[in-house]
DRENNUVO-741103 format. One record per residue (C-alpha): residue in one letter; x, y, z. Coordinates in nm, 4 decimals, padded with zeros to 6 digits. Layout:
['a' [X Y Z]];
...
END
This chain:
['m' [-03.5984 05.6754 03.7707]];
['t' [-03.4715 05.4138 03.5295]];
['v' [-03.1885 05.4939 03.2917]];
['s' [-03.2309 05.3801 02.9324]];
['d' [-02.9662 05.2587 02.6915]];
['g' [-02.9236 05.6250 02.5984]];
['n' [-02.8661 05.7073 02.9645]];
['y' [-03.1627 05.9420 02.9649]];
['s' [-03.3386 05.9819 03.2967]];
['g' [-03.5912 06.2622 03.2550]];
['y' [-03.7520 06.5034 03.0119]];
['l' [-03.7430 06.8762 02.9455]];
['f' [-04.0454 07.0390 02.7830]];
['a' [-03.9908 07.3816 02.6234]];
['h' [-04.3199 07.5550 02.5424]];
['f' [-04.5148 07.8785 02.5538]];
['i' [-04.8411 07.9262 02.7425]];
['g' [-05.0701 08.1487 02.5350]];
['e' [-05.1467 08.4972 02.4141]];
['e' [-05.1413 08.6709 02.7511]];
['p' [-04.8905 08.9552 02.8046]];
['d' [-04.5993 08.7295 02.9055]];
['g' [-04.7224 08.4063 02.7530]];
['e' [-04.5324 08.4116 02.4240]];
['q' [-04.1871 08.3480 02.5622]];
['v' [-03.9988 08.0243 02.6405]];
['y' [-04.1132 07.8259 02.9440]];
['f' [-03.9585 07.5055 03.0808]];
['s' [-04.1278 07.2091 03.2467]];
['y' [-03.9670 06.8943 03.3856]];
['s' [-04.0772 06.5331 03.4123]];
['e' [-03.9243 06.2084 03.5280]];
['d' [-04.1759 05.9766 03.3613]];
['g' [-04.2782 06.1813 03.0552]];
['l' [-04.6404 06.1983 03.1701]];
['h' [-04.6399 06.4023 03.4906]];
['w' [-04.4891 06.7492 03.4580]];
['k' [-04.3901 07.0230 03.6969]];
['d' [-04.3352 07.3797 03.5875]];
['l' [-03.9830 07.5128 03.6302]];
['n' [-03.8726 07.8641 03.7225]];
['a' [-04.1863 07.9171 03.9353]];
['g' [-04.3952 07.9101 03.6172]];
['l' [-04.2163 08.2143 03.4705]];
['p' [-04.0349 08.2393 03.1353]];
['v' [-03.6827 08.0999 03.1236]];
['l' [-03.5912 08.2711 02.7960]];
['r' [-03.7226 08.5949 02.6485]];
['s' [-03.6896 08.7281 02.2992]];
['g' [-03.6292 09.0938 02.2245]];
['l' [-03.5869 09.0206 01.8558]];
['g' [-03.8293 09.1004 01.5781]];
['e' [-04.1797 09.0605 01.7205]];
['n' [-04.0524 09.0680 02.0835]];
['g' [-04.1983 08.7278 02.1542]];
['v' [-04.1704 08.3646 02.0480]];
['r' [-04.4000 08.0659 02.0119]];
['d' [-04.3556 07.6949 01.9380]];
['p' [-04.0076 07.6494 02.0947]];
['f' [-03.8221 07.3291 02.0094]];
['i' [-03.4955 07.1987 02.1625]];
['v' [-03.2598 06.9682 01.9736]];
['r' [-02.9446 06.7993 02.1000]];
['s' [-02.6432 06.8067 01.8707]];
['p' [-02.5029 06.4534 01.8216]];
['k' [-02.1644 06.5899 01.7166]];
['e' [-02.0902 06.8393 01.9933]];
['n' [-02.1943 06.9045 02.3491]];
['k' [-02.4520 07.1656 02.2537]];
['f' [-02.8235 07.2247 02.2436]];
['y' [-03.0135 07.4527 02.0094]];
['l' [-03.3534 07.6017 02.0807]];
['i' [-03.5458 07.7363 01.7840]];
['a' [-03.8775 07.9173 01.7920]];
['t' [-04.1329 08.1104 01.5895]];
['d' [-04.0705 08.4867 01.5886]];
['l' [-04.4277 08.5885 01.6696]];
['r' [-04.6229 08.7671 01.9426]];
['i' [-04.9971 08.7752 01.8902]];
['a' [-05.0381 08.9644 02.2185]];
['s' [-04.8826 09.2679 02.0467]];
['g' [-05.2241 09.3234 01.8893]];
['k' [-05.1495 09.2873 01.5185]];
['g' [-05.3824 08.9906 01.4889]];
['w' [-05.3710 08.6594 01.3071]];
['s' [-05.4325 08.7952 00.9591]];
['a' [-05.1207 09.0108 00.9780]];
['a' [-04.9256 08.7208 01.1267]];
['v' [-05.0156 08.4968 00.8327]];
['a' [-04.9721 08.7456 00.5489]];
['a' [-04.7022 08.9802 00.6780]];
['g' [-04.5349 08.8010 00.9674]];
['s' [-04.1681 08.7502 01.0372]];
['r' [-03.9652 08.5304 00.8020]];
['d' [-03.7149 08.4682 01.0828]];
['i' [-03.6677 08.1970 01.3373]];
['a' [-03.5174 08.2823 01.6771]];
['v' [-03.2264 08.0640 01.7883]];
['w' [-03.0565 08.0113 02.1254]];
['e' [-02.7540 07.7937 02.2021]];
['s' [-02.6487 07.6228 02.5259]];
['d' [-02.3895 07.3797 02.6565]];
['d' [-02.5891 07.2698 02.9612]];
['l' [-02.9607 07.3625 02.9181]];
['v' [-02.9217 07.6228 03.1944]];
['r' [-02.6954 07.8943 03.0564]];
['w' [-02.8198 08.0115 02.7180]];
['s' [-02.6719 08.2489 02.4643]];
['e' [-02.8446 08.5646 02.3587]];
['p' [-03.0857 08.4785 02.0780]];
['w' [-03.0101 08.5449 01.7168]];
['a' [-03.2471 08.5668 01.4227]];
['v' [-03.2095 08.3777 01.0967]];
['a' [-03.4251 08.4608 00.7933]];
['v' [-03.5175 08.1177 00.6583]];
['g' [-03.8513 08.1954 00.4934]];
['v' [-03.8675 08.2038 00.1161]];
['p' [-03.9164 08.5473 -00.0450]];
['g' [-04.2800 08.6448 -00.0274]];
['a' [-04.3580 08.4093 00.2603]];
['g' [-04.6110 08.5566 00.4999]];
['c' [-04.4717 08.3830 00.8049]];
['v' [-04.2380 08.1179 00.9430]];
['w' [-04.4120 07.9070 01.2081]];
['a' [-04.3396 07.6069 01.4330]];
['p' [-03.9778 07.5320 01.3361]];
['e' [-03.8391 07.1925 01.4317]];
['a' [-03.5180 07.0073 01.3547]];
['v' [-03.4151 06.6458 01.3119]];
['y' [-03.0642 06.5141 01.2628]];
['d' [-03.0180 06.3522 00.9231]];
['e' [-02.7544 06.0822 00.9762]];
['a' [-02.7123 06.0165 00.6047]];
['a' [-02.6355 06.3796 00.5289]];
['d' [-02.4619 06.4523 00.8617]];
['q' [-02.6700 06.7693 00.8964]];
['f' [-02.9793 06.8976 01.0667]];
['l' [-03.2934 06.9183 00.8614]];
['v' [-03.4906 07.2187 00.9868]];
['f' [-03.8534 07.2488 00.8784]];
['w' [-04.1322 07.4982 00.9393]];
['a' [-04.4635 07.6236 00.8025]];
['s' [-04.4929 07.9273 00.5749]];
['a' [-04.7988 08.0831 00.4150]];
['t' [-04.7101 08.1367 00.0493]];
['q' [-04.9014 08.2107 -00.2670]];
['e' [-04.7701 08.0570 -00.5851]];
['p' [-04.8731 08.1826 -00.9322]];
['q' [-05.1407 07.9152 -00.9763]];
['e' [-05.2925 07.9824 -00.6314]];
['k' [-05.5743 08.2285 -00.5598]];
['e' [-05.4712 08.2860 -00.1967]];
['r' [-05.2015 08.2055 00.0513]];
['k' [-05.1693 07.8502 00.1769]];
['h' [-04.9506 07.7120 00.4557]];
['k' [-04.6951 07.4574 00.3395]];
['i' [-04.3959 07.3017 00.5132]];
['y' [-04.0571 07.4256 00.3961]];
['c' [-03.7128 07.3017 00.4965]];
['a' [-03.3444 07.3899 00.4926]];
['r' [-03.0271 07.2245 00.6163]];
['t' [-02.7693 07.3482 00.8638]];
['n' [-02.4720 07.2412 01.0725]];
['d' [-02.4653 07.5301 01.3178]];
['f' [-02.8095 07.6998 01.3064]];
['r' [-02.6450 08.0145 01.1733]];
['t' [-02.5886 07.9271 00.8096]];
['f' [-02.8709 07.7515 00.6246]];
['t' [-02.9141 07.6196 00.2739]];
['a' [-03.1807 07.7826 00.0580]];
['a' [-03.5325 07.6940 00.1676]];
['e' [-03.7221 07.4298 -00.0279]];
['k' [-04.0818 07.3161 -00.0198]];
['y' [-04.1020 07.0005 00.1918]];
['i' [-04.4711 06.9111 00.2341]];
['e' [-04.7762 07.0412 00.0532]];
['r' [-05.1321 06.9231 00.1042]];
['e' [-05.4686 07.0040 -00.0478]];
['n' [-05.5344 07.2316 00.2454]];
['h' [-05.3077 07.4161 00.4890]];
['i' [-05.0447 07.2281 00.6877]];
['i' [-04.8896 07.4135 00.9795]];
['d' [-04.7465 07.1634 01.2320]];
['t' [-04.5085 06.8734 01.1699]];
['t' [-04.2829 06.6696 01.3974]];
['i' [-04.0390 06.3893 01.3081]];
['i' [-03.8665 06.1145 01.5067]];
['a' [-03.6114 05.8550 01.3965]];
['h' [-03.6249 05.4901 01.5036]];
['n' [-03.4558 05.1742 01.3741]];
['g' [-03.3574 05.3187 01.0386]];
['s' [-03.6933 05.4827 00.9707]];
['y' [-03.8331 05.8305 01.0139]];
['y' [-04.1852 05.8827 01.1445]];
['r' [-04.3639 06.2062 01.0633]];
['f' [-04.6761 06.3418 01.2308]];
['s' [-04.8526 06.6434 01.0818]];
['k' [-05.1704 06.8350 01.1387]];
['d' [-05.4146 06.7946 00.8508]];
['e' [-05.6116 07.1185 00.8103]];
['t' [-05.8729 06.9431 00.6019]];
['t' [-05.9747 06.6950 00.8705]];
['k' [-05.8308 06.8902 01.1676]];
['n' [-05.6536 06.5799 01.2937]];
['i' [-05.3026 06.4287 01.2900]];
['r' [-05.1719 06.2148 01.0040]];
['a' [-04.8872 05.9644 01.0514]];
['e' [-04.6270 05.8780 00.7858]];
['r' [-04.3140 05.6659 00.7578]];
['s' [-04.0008 05.6755 00.5421]];
['a' [-03.6526 05.5270 00.5209]];
['s' [-03.5122 05.8728 00.4536]];
['l' [-03.5952 06.2369 00.5100]];
['d' [-03.6529 06.3013 00.1406]];
['s' [-03.9646 06.5060 00.0895]];
['d' [-04.1434 06.2612 -00.1400]];
['s' [-04.0436 05.9384 00.0324]];
['f' [-04.3014 05.9267 00.3123]];
['a' [-04.5925 05.6827 00.2994]];
['l' [-04.9156 05.7299 00.4920]];
['l' [-04.9792 05.5049 00.7919]];
['g' [-05.3227 05.4108 00.9132]];
['a' [-05.3662 05.5514 01.2638]];
['p' [-05.7280 05.5137 01.3790]];
['a' [-05.6827 05.6804 01.7184]];
['l' [-05.5217 05.9845 01.5585]];
['e' [-05.7755 06.0043 01.2793]];
['a' [-06.0566 06.0016 01.5365]];
['l' [-05.9125 06.2987 01.7260]];
['a' [-06.0381 06.6225 01.5740]];
['g' [-05.9519 06.9762 01.6788]];
['v' [-05.5899 06.9085 01.7711]];
['e' [-05.2574 07.0543 01.6617]];
['g' [-04.8954 07.0961 01.7736]];
['p' [-04.8023 06.7244 01.7619]];
['q' [-04.4825 06.6320 01.9444]];
['i' [-04.3384 06.2789 01.9561]];
['f' [-04.0763 06.1406 02.1948]];
['k' [-03.9631 05.8016 02.3209]];
['f' [-03.9976 05.6984 02.6832]];
['n' [-03.6553 05.6556 02.8392]];
['d' [-03.7186 05.3292 03.0191]];
['r' [-03.9141 05.1232 02.7663]];
['e' [-03.9953 05.0655 02.4004]];
['e' [-04.2915 05.3004 02.3949]];
['w' [-04.3458 05.6411 02.2422]];
['c' [-04.5618 05.9316 02.3514]];
['l' [-04.7321 06.1661 02.1072]];
['i' [-04.8764 06.4771 02.2655]];
['v' [-05.1316 06.6875 02.0795]];
['d' [-05.2744 07.0258 02.1747]];
['r' [-05.6550 07.0222 02.2017]];
['y' [-05.6779 07.3829 02.0857]];
['a' [-06.0425 07.3590 01.9746]];
['e' [-06.1548 07.2754 02.3279]];
['g' [-05.8913 07.4832 02.5071]];
['k' [-05.7879 07.1820 02.7139]];
['g' [-05.4137 07.1807 02.6458]];
['y' [-05.2003 06.8797 02.5631]];
['l' [-05.3277 06.5222 02.5505]];
['p' [-05.0819 06.2271 02.5520]];
['l' [-05.1231 05.9227 02.3283]];
['v' [-04.8978 05.6182 02.3649]];
['t' [-04.7839 05.3413 02.1302]];
['s' [-04.5416 05.0499 02.1475]];
['d' [-04.5433 05.0162 01.7687]];
['l' [-04.4526 05.3255 01.5685]];
['a' [-04.4778 05.1366 01.2401]];
['g' [-04.8258 05.0164 01.3260]];
['a' [-04.9292 05.3611 01.4538]];
['e' [-05.1614 05.1947 01.7043]];
['f' [-05.1904 05.4803 01.9523]];
['r' [-05.4068 05.4704 02.2618]];
['v' [-05.5426 05.7842 02.4229]];
['l' [-05.4500 05.8111 02.7888]];
['p' [-05.7431 05.8698 03.0239]];
['e' [-05.7695 06.1682 03.2570]];
['g' [-05.5725 06.0941 03.5717]];
['a' [-05.3002 05.9009 03.3867]];
['y' [-05.1071 06.2203 03.3179]];
['d' [-05.0561 06.5704 03.4554]];
['m' [-04.9262 06.8433 03.2248]];
['g' [-04.8547 07.0822 03.5130]];
['k' [-05.0159 07.3886 03.6645]];
['t' [-04.9883 07.6079 03.3546]];
['r' [-05.1678 07.5173 03.0305]];
['k' [-04.8955 07.4402 02.7829]];
['r' [-04.9040 07.5405 02.4200]];
['h' [-04.7029 07.4125 02.1259]];
['g' [-04.3504 07.3095 02.2282]];
['g' [-04.0921 07.0339 02.2179]];
['v' [-03.9879 06.7522 02.4537]];
['l' [-03.6233 06.6529 02.4964]];
['p' [-03.5058 06.3390 02.6825]];
['i' [-03.2286 06.4390 02.9254]];
['t' [-02.9632 06.2702 03.1394]];
['a' [-02.9543 06.2513 03.5189]];
['a' [-02.6814 06.5173 03.5244]];
['e' [-02.8948 06.7455 03.3082]];
['c' [-03.1944 06.6831 03.5360]];
['s' [-02.9834 06.7833 03.8357]];
['r' [-02.8671 07.1059 03.6696]];
['l' [-03.2210 07.2027 03.5709]];
['l' [-03.3548 07.1392 03.9222]];
['a' [-03.0723 07.3439 04.0710]];
['a' [-03.1284 07.6339 03.8341]];
['f' [-03.5049 07.6364 03.7900]];
['g' [-03.6553 07.3986 04.0481]];
['d' [-03.8565 07.4870 04.3573]];
['g' [-03.5441 07.5461 04.5673]];
['h' [-03.6002 07.2299 04.7710]];
['q' [-03.5655 06.9123 04.5612]];
['v' [-03.1976 06.8456 04.4906]];
['l' [-03.1820 06.4893 04.3573]];
['p' [-03.3722 06.3925 04.0448]];
['g' [-03.5436 06.0599 04.0734]];
['q' [-03.6791 05.8653 04.3693]];
['f' [-03.4602 05.8659 04.6795]];
['a' [-03.5269 05.9035 05.0515]];
['d' [-03.3705 05.9107 05.4019]];
['p' [-03.0756 06.1327 05.3014]];
['d' [-02.7600 06.1600 05.5120]];
['l' [-02.5608 06.4714 05.4225]];
['a' [-02.1880 06.5132 05.4918]];
['k' [-01.8820 06.7020 05.3730]];
['f' [-01.5404 06.5488 05.3213]];
['g' [-01.2631 06.7708 05.1929]];
['d' [-01.4109 07.0285 04.9609]];
['r' [-01.7087 06.8194 04.8418]];
['y' [-02.0492 06.7439 04.9824]];
['y' [-02.1944 06.3933 04.9788]];
['l' [-02.5503 06.2598 04.9982]];
['y' [-02.6166 05.9023 05.1038]];
['p' [-02.9871 05.8177 05.0486]];
['t' [-03.2168 05.5183 05.0262]];
['t' [-03.2983 05.4264 04.6657]];
['d' [-03.6769 05.4570 04.6480]];
['g' [-03.9653 05.3627 04.4222]];
['f' [-04.0106 05.0008 04.5311]];
['t' [-04.3244 04.8514 04.6842]];
['s' [-04.2752 04.7764 05.0567]];
['w' [-03.9410 04.9614 05.0410]];
['s' [-03.7856 04.6541 04.8790]];
['g' [-03.4938 04.8235 04.7022]];
['t' [-03.1507 04.6647 04.7328]];
['r' [-02.9030 04.9269 04.6100]];
['f' [-02.7368 05.2229 04.7774]];
['h' [-02.6075 05.5162 04.5716]];
['v' [-02.3859 05.8068 04.6756]];
['f' [-02.4026 06.1543 04.5213]];
['s' [-02.1417 06.4308 04.5380]];
['s' [-02.1506 06.8054 04.4809]];
['e' [-01.9245 07.1061 04.5067]];
['d' [-02.2062 07.3449 04.6016]];
['m' [-02.4979 07.1376 04.7438]];
['r' [-02.6993 07.2337 04.4366]];
['i' [-02.5845 07.0227 04.1417]];
['w' [-02.5339 06.6592 04.2397]];
['q' [-02.3399 06.3907 04.0548]];
['d' [-02.4326 06.0250 04.0921]];
['e' [-02.1120 05.8462 04.1928]];
['g' [-02.2769 05.5088 04.1428]];
['v' [-02.3868 05.2126 04.3500]];
['i' [-02.1756 05.1554 04.6606]];
['l' [-02.3555 04.8482 04.7979]];
['d' [-02.6111 04.6054 04.6573]];
['l' [-02.7868 04.3857 04.9114]];
['a' [-02.9042 04.1509 04.6357]];
['t' [-02.5436 04.0448 04.5743]];
['e' [-02.2579 03.9135 04.7846]];
['d' [-02.1721 04.2715 04.8801]];
['v' [-02.3437 04.2150 05.2153]];
['p' [-02.3316 03.8464 05.3138]];
['w' [-02.5901 03.8705 05.5920]];
['a' [-02.8551 04.0751 05.4078]];
['v' [-03.1281 03.9693 05.1647]];
['g' [-03.2757 04.3106 05.0781]];
['s' [-03.4597 04.6196 05.2075]];
['a' [-03.1702 04.8655 05.1754]];
['w' [-03.2792 05.1538 05.3975]];
['a' [-03.1644 05.4698 05.5710]];
['p' [-02.7840 05.4879 05.5620]];
['a' [-02.5469 05.7131 05.7573]];
['i' [-02.1794 05.7985 05.7056]];
['a' [-01.8907 05.8826 05.9401]];
['y' [-01.5196 05.9550 05.8998]];
['r' [-01.2708 05.8410 06.1620]];
['n' [-00.9364 05.6624 06.1774]];
['e' [-00.8712 05.7838 05.8200]];
['r' [-01.1549 05.5650 05.6945]];
['y' [-01.5171 05.6069 05.5988]];
['y' [-01.7764 05.4057 05.7878]];
['y' [-02.1115 05.3483 05.6228]];
['y' [-02.3979 05.2333 05.8444]];
['f' [-02.7039 05.0939 05.6691]];
['c' [-03.0168 04.8848 05.7176]];
['g' [-03.1037 04.5500 05.5618]];
['k' [-03.3258 04.2502 05.6190]];
['t' [-03.1812 03.9210 05.7379]];
['n' [-03.2991 03.5751 05.6375]];
['n' [-03.5433 03.5692 05.9281]];
['g' [-03.7210 03.8775 05.7881]];
['r' [-03.6048 04.1084 06.0675]];
['s' [-03.4209 04.4349 06.0076]];
['a' [-03.0630 04.4866 06.1149]];
['i' [-02.7975 04.7560 06.0914]];
['g' [-02.4675 04.6769 05.9248]];
['v' [-02.1481 04.8669 05.8587]];
['a' [-01.9151 04.8866 05.5599]];
['v' [-01.5723 05.0478 05.5408]];
['a' [-01.3936 05.2355 05.2606]];
['e' [-01.0848 05.4435 05.1958]];
['t' [-01.2802 05.7114 05.0080]];
['p' [-01.6305 05.8639 05.0473]];
['t' [-01.7477 05.6881 04.7306]];
['g' [-01.5986 05.3493 04.8036]];
['p' [-01.5430 05.0741 04.7240]];
['f' [-01.7067 04.9820 05.0541]];
['r' [-01.6433 04.6459 05.2177]];
['a' [-01.9250 04.5278 05.4412]];
['e' [-01.8558 04.3495 05.7674]];
['p' [-01.9619 03.9845 05.7462]];
['q' [-02.2132 04.0166 06.0293]];
['p' [-02.4586 04.2950 06.1192]];
['l' [-02.3645 04.5413 06.3889]];
['l' [-02.7079 04.5724 06.5518]];
['t' [-02.9927 04.3207 06.5466]];
['m' [-03.3272 04.2751 06.7168]];
['e' [-03.1835 03.9719 06.8945]];
['l' [-02.9121 04.1926 07.0430]];
['t' [-03.1537 04.4605 07.1697]];
['e' [-03.3759 04.1897 07.3191]];
['r' [-03.0799 04.0346 07.4986]];
['l' [-02.9758 04.3728 07.6360]];
['g' [-03.3294 04.4571 07.7469]];
['v' [-03.3628 04.7589 07.5158]];
['d' [-03.7107 04.8295 07.3814]];
['m' [-03.7132 04.8328 07.0021]];
['g' [-03.9633 04.8010 06.7183]];
['q' [-03.7031 04.7549 06.4443]];
['t' [-03.3265 04.8025 06.4468]];
['i' [-03.3191 05.0627 06.1697]];
['d' [-03.2287 05.4241 06.0901]];
['p' [-02.8744 05.4760 06.2216]];
['s' [-02.7194 05.8182 06.2742]];
['v' [-02.3682 05.8883 06.3996]];
['f' [-02.2647 06.1428 06.6618]];
['l' [-01.9073 06.2250 06.7633]];
['e' [-01.8720 06.3737 07.1094]];
['d' [-01.6328 06.6645 07.1668]];
['d' [-01.3639 06.4241 07.2821]];
['g' [-01.4097 06.2119 06.9691]];
['t' [-01.6065 05.9313 07.1298]];
['p' [-01.8426 05.7888 06.8656]];
['y' [-02.2072 05.7011 06.9258]];
['l' [-02.4782 05.5463 06.7139]];
['l' [-02.8435 05.6472 06.7530]];
['f' [-03.1122 05.4286 06.5992]];
['g' [-03.4560 05.2807 06.6367]];
['n' [-03.8160 05.2449 06.5306]];
['g' [-04.1001 05.2719 06.7805]];
['h' [-03.8386 05.3275 07.0516]];
['a' [-03.5174 05.5284 07.0225]];
['a' [-03.1833 05.4019 07.1513]];
['i' [-02.8215 05.5091 07.1713]];
['v' [-02.5014 05.3076 07.2008]];
['q' [-02.1318 05.3881 07.2078]];
['l' [-01.9345 05.2583 06.9127]];
['g' [-01.6050 05.0827 06.9638]];
['e' [-01.2818 05.2532 06.8774]];
['d' [-01.2770 05.0481 06.5574]];
['m' [-01.6211 05.1907 06.4559]];
['v' [-01.7410 04.8407 06.3576]];
['s' [-01.8282 04.7195 06.7069]];
['i' [-02.0323 04.8493 06.9996]];
['v' [-01.9839 04.8821 07.3751]];
['e' [-02.2826 04.6747 07.4809]];
['d' [-02.3284 04.8097 07.8331]];
['t' [-02.3710 05.1635 07.6936]];
['m' [-02.6897 05.0808 07.4989]];
['k' [-02.9904 05.2614 07.6455]];
['n' [-03.3346 05.3754 07.5401]];
['m' [-03.3854 05.7500 07.5024]];
['v' [-03.6706 05.9125 07.6951]];
['g' [-03.8586 06.2362 07.6338]];
['l' [-03.9284 06.1898 07.2629]];
['p' [-04.3068 06.2221 07.2190]];
['d' [-04.4595 06.0390 06.9202]];
['f' [-04.1213 05.8935 06.8252]];
['r' [-04.1423 05.6765 06.5165]];
['e' [-03.7866 05.6634 06.3769]];
['a' [-03.4825 05.8521 06.2454]];
['i' [-03.3364 06.0091 06.5581]];
['a' [-03.0411 06.2447 06.5155]];
['v' [-02.8485 06.4747 06.7487]];
['l' [-02.6114 06.7694 06.7233]];
['k' [-02.4370 06.9698 06.9919]];
['r' [-02.4452 07.3487 06.9989]];
['g' [-02.3754 07.5914 07.2805]];
['g' [-02.3234 07.3103 07.5287]];
['l' [-02.6757 07.1789 07.4594]];
['y' [-02.7735 06.8573 07.2794]];
['h' [-03.0356 06.9126 07.0094]];
['f' [-03.2398 06.6044 06.9176]];
['t' [-03.4685 06.5652 06.6173]];
['w' [-03.6829 06.2651 06.5255]];
['s' [-03.9514 06.1616 06.2780]];
['c' [-04.3139 06.1092 06.3785]];
['d' [-04.6207 05.9486 06.2217]];
['d' [-04.5532 05.7151 05.9280]];
['t' [-04.3468 05.7656 05.6143]];
['g' [-04.6542 05.6732 05.4115]];
['s' [-04.8555 05.9544 05.5689]];
['e' [-04.8665 06.3088 05.4368]];
['d' [-04.8350 06.4157 05.8031]];
['y' [-04.4929 06.2553 05.8502]];
['h' [-04.2979 06.5277 06.0330]];
['v' [-03.9932 06.6045 06.2491]];
['k' [-04.0071 06.6979 06.6167]];
['y' [-03.7358 06.8650 06.8196]];
['g' [-03.6132 06.8609 07.1773]];
['t' [-03.3043 06.9398 07.3818]];
['a' [-03.1071 06.7783 07.6628]];
['e' [-02.8163 06.8745 07.8853]];
['r' [-02.6677 06.5253 07.8577]];
['l' [-02.6274 06.3025 07.5547]];
['y' [-02.8304 06.0244 07.7135]];
['g' [-03.1079 06.2644 07.8087]];
['p' [-03.3704 06.3000 07.9318]];
['v' [-03.4893 06.5071 07.6367]];
['t' [-03.7174 06.8086 07.6830]];
['y' [-03.9598 06.8360 07.3913]];
['r' [-03.9693 07.1814 07.2290]];
['h' [-04.1744 07.1878 06.9081]];
['i' [-04.2242 07.0571 06.5539]];
['v' [-03.9318 07.1665 06.3389]];
['l' [-04.0376 07.0337 05.9951]];
['a' [-04.3884 06.9619 05.8660]];
['k' [-04.5844 06.9574 05.5431]];
['n' [-04.6949 07.2587 05.3417]];
['k' [-05.0077 07.1390 05.1683]];
['e' [-05.0522 07.4606 04.9680]];
['k' [-04.7167 07.3942 04.7996]];
['d' [-04.7738 07.0181 04.7598]];
['m' [-04.4915 06.9417 05.0040]];
['l' [-04.6157 06.6354 05.1923]];
['g' [-04.4568 06.3593 05.3991]];
['t' [-04.1653 06.5858 05.4919]];
['a' [-03.9362 06.3995 05.7332]];
['h' [-03.6574 06.1429 05.7815]];
['h' [-03.3790 06.3921 05.7828]];
['s' [-03.0192 06.4649 05.8630]];
['i' [-02.8807 06.7973 05.9839]];
['f' [-02.5520 06.9208 05.8474]];
['r' [-02.3314 07.1942 05.9899]];
['e' [-02.0935 07.3684 05.7514]];
['p' [-01.7506 07.3084 05.9087]];
['g' [-01.6109 07.6091 06.0915]];
['t' [-01.9392 07.7997 06.0839]];
['d' [-02.2714 07.8197 06.2641]];
['k' [-02.4644 07.7555 05.9423]];
['y' [-02.6913 07.4528 05.9125]];
['v' [-02.9077 07.2808 05.6531]];
['m' [-03.1538 06.9948 05.6801]];
['a' [-03.1728 06.7195 05.4190]];
['y' [-03.5047 06.5333 05.4165]];
['h' [-03.7488 06.3618 05.1854]];
['r' [-04.1059 06.4306 05.0749]];
['f' [-04.3599 06.2627 04.8499]];
['v' [-04.2673 06.2682 04.4799]];
['t' [-04.4047 06.5721 04.2982]];
['p' [-04.6298 06.6319 04.1185]];
['l' [-04.8448 06.4509 04.3717]];
['t' [-05.0644 06.3179 04.0914]];
['r' [-04.7850 06.0939 03.9652]];
['f' [-04.8594 05.8228 04.2228]];
['t' [-05.2136 05.7877 04.3490]];
['e' [-05.1276 05.5047 04.5906]];
['g' [-04.8220 05.4076 04.7926]];
['k' [-04.6787 05.7587 04.8066]];
['g' [-04.4563 05.6471 05.0944]];
['y' [-04.2675 05.4280 04.8471]];
['h' [-04.2179 05.7213 04.6107]];
['r' [-04.0137 05.9996 04.7663]];
['e' [-03.7650 06.2663 04.6600]];
['v' [-03.4755 06.4304 04.8434]];
['c' [-03.4779 06.7959 04.9434]];
['i' [-03.2471 07.0355 05.1296]];
['t' [-03.3556 07.3447 05.3220]];
['p' [-03.1764 07.6004 05.5438]];
['l' [-03.2011 07.5539 05.9195]];
['a' [-03.1459 07.8265 06.1792]];
['f' [-03.1301 07.8797 06.5551]];
['g' [-03.2986 08.1662 06.7377]];
['e' [-03.1593 08.4071 06.9943]];
['d' [-03.2856 08.1710 07.2638]];
['g' [-03.0453 07.9068 07.1346]];
['l' [-03.3246 07.6803 07.0113]];
['m' [-03.3793 07.5439 06.6632]];
['k' [-03.6292 07.7424 06.4580]];
['r' [-03.9093 07.5785 06.2678]];
['v' [-03.8371 07.5309 05.8969]];
['r' [-04.0697 07.7363 05.6772]];
['l' [-04.1350 07.5527 05.3549]];
END
């Protein structure tokens, strides 16, 4: 997930879903690329309106540039109540419903504001744009009105200005066309405003441009792709966070197909291209008219914690998480993912006070710099340990000869700065010299014995264990041994001790396979042999949870409570059709032991 100049990392889509009994309320969906969406809150409404019509449509979220607040405005309308469209047009509510939030998670109770002009039959599809020149929000909506010279009602766009979404200036007519106009959206870019509106004459979207928000200042832009799309409404425009491209989504209401994205790199030229099926995924529920808001990484984290699936905890692409607690905070040390052939170079650390909302504490090592003198890339699978009043960070990297090695870096705090040792701690040359079978020297995990003796477990293809030196940056060579009794071992071995028994877990299959999973066994001695027990973590295909492995197990200090941190393929699964093993996301799930003293299988 790439952060833009605005530090936005994801997108929140507020929308409704249709005229079914619960469909005309506020729903949230989340995306990290703006094209592939997953429904939040298990596909249930996040906000409900008990005002006016007891339902809302066309929700739109705006961020206040002057204060740390968000406003959500929506049409006060519920067609499912049975009054019908004629009543909604001629005798509908003149109110908009408004919610306020500081964090996108906790929202105020809604309030109603009557913005419609006297005699208006309705107030539909309200949106807002910040007018920098006036230092106010311009709020605009559609109302069906009948003026003295008109024989029947016609929808026009009206507007008013506000600073706080409670007090508004008197409504004024903003856009009028030969036929009805019901949906308009506006975006600012490089000193210009771009306006996209549904044309009820041609049933398509018209594009306009202006240097100001004045009602008569907009000039029509030629937009062939938009003009060729008939039977669409509900246009919504937003900028991609990581590039100079914009996405316009339009609701294909005439065909009942939901939203279709169109993309342009030139707003002024209005040269949009229609994305083909398979290039986007709007989520499991069919979304109706709503608004898209770019959001920060911190906002993504809060939304996932509050409304996610209860598993993914880090927004963005990360893998191989090592979970720890130091003092009163939890820390996650993952691989930064999303790179072909796992070629990433940077390690991040995240912290949390509750294991739900995670804060990115920044990059702690970059293998593409002089941070690690011996490494040239492939920053994989770190692990953390605290001893001797210092923090020891074990990590993987490639050397100049193309072989993987495990290094160590030391810091005074859990977030660094970390100082890497000038030479790797474990290499393939070392395991070969010691006669230890090894595919790659990768995937370290740290275990402290009851007496404080430290050990490092590692390996690919074959698992091994070695005692660390008292200084934690050296090893006791004659203690390095292969582990036995680990069927189908691929990588990522870890151990914990409970009830006098050693509990081993390891990853099987391949990280690029949807069947990547974790097996479990026990031993009476740290060096084994291990008795295999069962699979402890595996995919749940019905829930799109695939490639679930490479884990760490964390015990809450002073308790017998455990959780497992692991990764899975990025969701929605449609986002990447190839190379899913390069695109993974971090999850946490509870872990329990049975009355027999053995680890229970995780139920995803």
